[in-house]
N, C-alpha and C positions, 0 to 999 in steps of 0.2 A: 545618624545612629538609629533614630526611630524607624526610618525607612528600611534600614538593614534588618532590624529586628522583625519588622512586619513581614519582609520577604522570607526570613528564616521560618517564622511561624506558619506562613502560608505553605511553604515547602514541606514542613513537618506534618501539617494536617493532610496535605496531598499524599504523602508517603503512607501515613497511617490509613487513609481511605483505601489506598491501593492494596496494602497488606491485608486489610479486613476483607475486601472484595475477593482477593486471591484465595484467602482461606475458605471462602464460600464456593468459588468456582472450581478449585482444584479437586476436592472430593466429589463434586457433582460430575466431573469429567469421567469418572470411573463407572457411572451408571450406564445402562444400555441406551444406545442412541434413540431407540423408539420411545423412550421415556422423556428424553431431553430435547429432541429436535424441534419441538414447538416453541421453546423459550430460550434454550442455551445460546443460539446465535445472537439474539438481542442482548443477552447478558455479556457476550463476548465483545460486541461493539461498544457497550457501555464501559466495560473493563478497559478497552483501548482509550476511551475518553479520559478515564480516571488516570491511566498511565501517563497520558500527555500532561495532565494537570500536575501529577506527581513530579514530573521532570521540570516543571515550571516553564514549559514551552508556550510562547505566545503564538498559537497556531491560527493564522488568519486566512479565511476562505474568501477569495475574490471571485465574484460571479461576472466574468467577462462575456458570458454567453448572451446573445441578443434574442435568442428564441428559447422557449421552455425546453428543458431537458426531458428526454424520454424516460419512462418508468422502467423499461427493460433495456439493459445496456451492458457494454463492456467498458470499463473505465481503465485508462492507461495513464502512465506518467513516466517522466525520467526518474532515475534511481541513484541519486548521488550519495545517499546515507542509509544507515540501518534504521533510522528513525521512521522511514516510510512504512515499515512493517507494523507500526502502531498508529502512525499519523493518518494513513489512507483509510484503514478500516474504521477509524474513529469518525470519519466524515461520510463514508459511502457504504451503503447497504449492499455489499457485494462479498462474494467468496473469493479471497485472494490466493494467488499461486505463491508457493514458497518451495525452495529446494528441500529435498528429502531429509537432509541433515537436521533441519529445524524441527522436524517432527520428534526427534529424539532429545531435544532440550528438556531438562528435567521437569520444570513446572510450566514455563511458557509454551513449550511444544505441545503438552497435553491439552492445555486450555485452548490453544489455537486450533488443534485438530478437532476437539469437541465443538468449537465455534464454527466449523465449516471450512477451514483453510484447506486448500487442495495442494497436496505434496507430490512432487515428481522428481525423477533423476534427470536433471537438466543436461548432463554431459553425455548421456547415452542416447542413441537413436531410438532404442526400444522405450526408454523412459519418456522421451519427448512424444512418441506416438501414443503411449498410454495416457500421457497428460492431455494431448489433443482430444482423444476420444472422451476422456472424462469431462473436459470443458464443454464439449458439444452436448453431452448428456445433461449436464447441469443447466446449460442455457435452454435446452428443449423442455426442461421441467419448469421454466419460468424464473429461474434465479439469475442474478447478475454476477459477473465475475470481474476481477481486477488483476492486472499484471503489468509487467514492465518490458516493453519491446526491445530494450537494449540487451536483454538476456542476462540480467544480473546487476549487481551493484558495481557501477563502473566509474564512480567519482563525479566531480562537479561538472565536467564537460560532457556534452552529448557524445555517446559512443556509437559509431556507425560501422557497418550497416545494421539497421534494425532487422530483427528476425521476422520472417514471413508468416510464421505460424498463426499468430492471432488474427492477421488480416484474412487468411484463408478461412479461419473459423467464422469470422464476421460475415464473409461472403456466403458460406455454406448454411449458416443459420439465420441470415438476414437480420443480424443484430447490429445496431449502430454503436459506434465507439465514441466515448466522451474523453477528449484529451485534457489532461491536467498538467500544468507546468509548475515544478517545485523550485523555490528559490529560498535559500537560507542566507540571512544577512552576513553571518560569519561562516563562510563556506568551509574554511579549513577545519573548524571545530566539528562540523557535522559530516564532512566528507569521510567515507569509509572505503579504504583500499586494502592495506595490508595489516592494519592494526588488529590486535586481539579485540574481540567484541566487548569484553569487560572494560578494557582501556578506553575504547571509543565511547561507551556509556558514561564513564567518568568524565571524559572530555566534554561531552554534551551537558552533563549535569553542572559542571563548573564553568561553562562558557559565560563570557561577559555579555553576550547578546544572544538571547534565545528566541529571537523572532523568526518565524517561518511563514512564508507566503505560498499559498496553494491557489493557482490561477486556473479557473475552470472556463473552458471555451465551448462553443457550440458543438453539438454532436455531429459526427461525420457518418453519413449513411452509405452502406455498401453499394447501393444502386447507382452511385456516382461513378463506379469503376468497372472496368472490364475484366480485371484479373488481380491476383494478389500482389504481383510485382508493381503494378501501377498504383495500387492502393497504398502499399508500403512506402513507396517513394514519395507520395504526396504527404503522408503523415511525417515521414522523416524530415522532409523539407520544412514542414510547419514547425517542428521542434528546433531545427537549426535557426529558423527565423526568430523564434521566441528566445533562444539562447542569446542571439545578438541584442535583443531588446532588453533582457533582464540581467545578463551576465557580462556583456562586453562593455 
């Protein structure tokens, strides 16, 4: 009984913190970007951390890397859940890709856009080309980017084949890739396929096990590969091996 009350009050405090921070960030998102670009991205990453706390998620980062990680990078992961959209930015200082529809979400979309999220039309060739050029520009300016090579939220199992795009970008910009493998202990509660987003949020909030594991591995450098196809196949095989280790 006492433990249940303690969890309830922790959740309530987390939600109140999130509401308060959102009330600050939302009006700031309407200001000109030249006024906010120096501080808003940091506030956005902190907002994601508060969001994770408000959900009551035990987000555990596992440093499986044997060598120091680079300061300039592309971070990738598998994409089983909608939770990654706040989980990954809460841990990595990167500008993440999201489908164009997210930009039009009433509150979260505005905050994500002001925080530096990159939006593109994933299903059209023109949109993908535009997204590719934007990612190259962002990397050349010294920023990090993050995305999911499966090409969207595909469920708890690795969806193949991986998209070539990010590996081509890594080669062209000579930017290493940091691979992260995500594992949710109650996979069914977190997995997002056809459910409405609000229903999935409720399922995560009421889950009996909110433990999430984010495993970080050594950076993969583009100089190891001759072309994007070879690069992509190597990383895809790595994720299939990690799937056997953590999910099978």
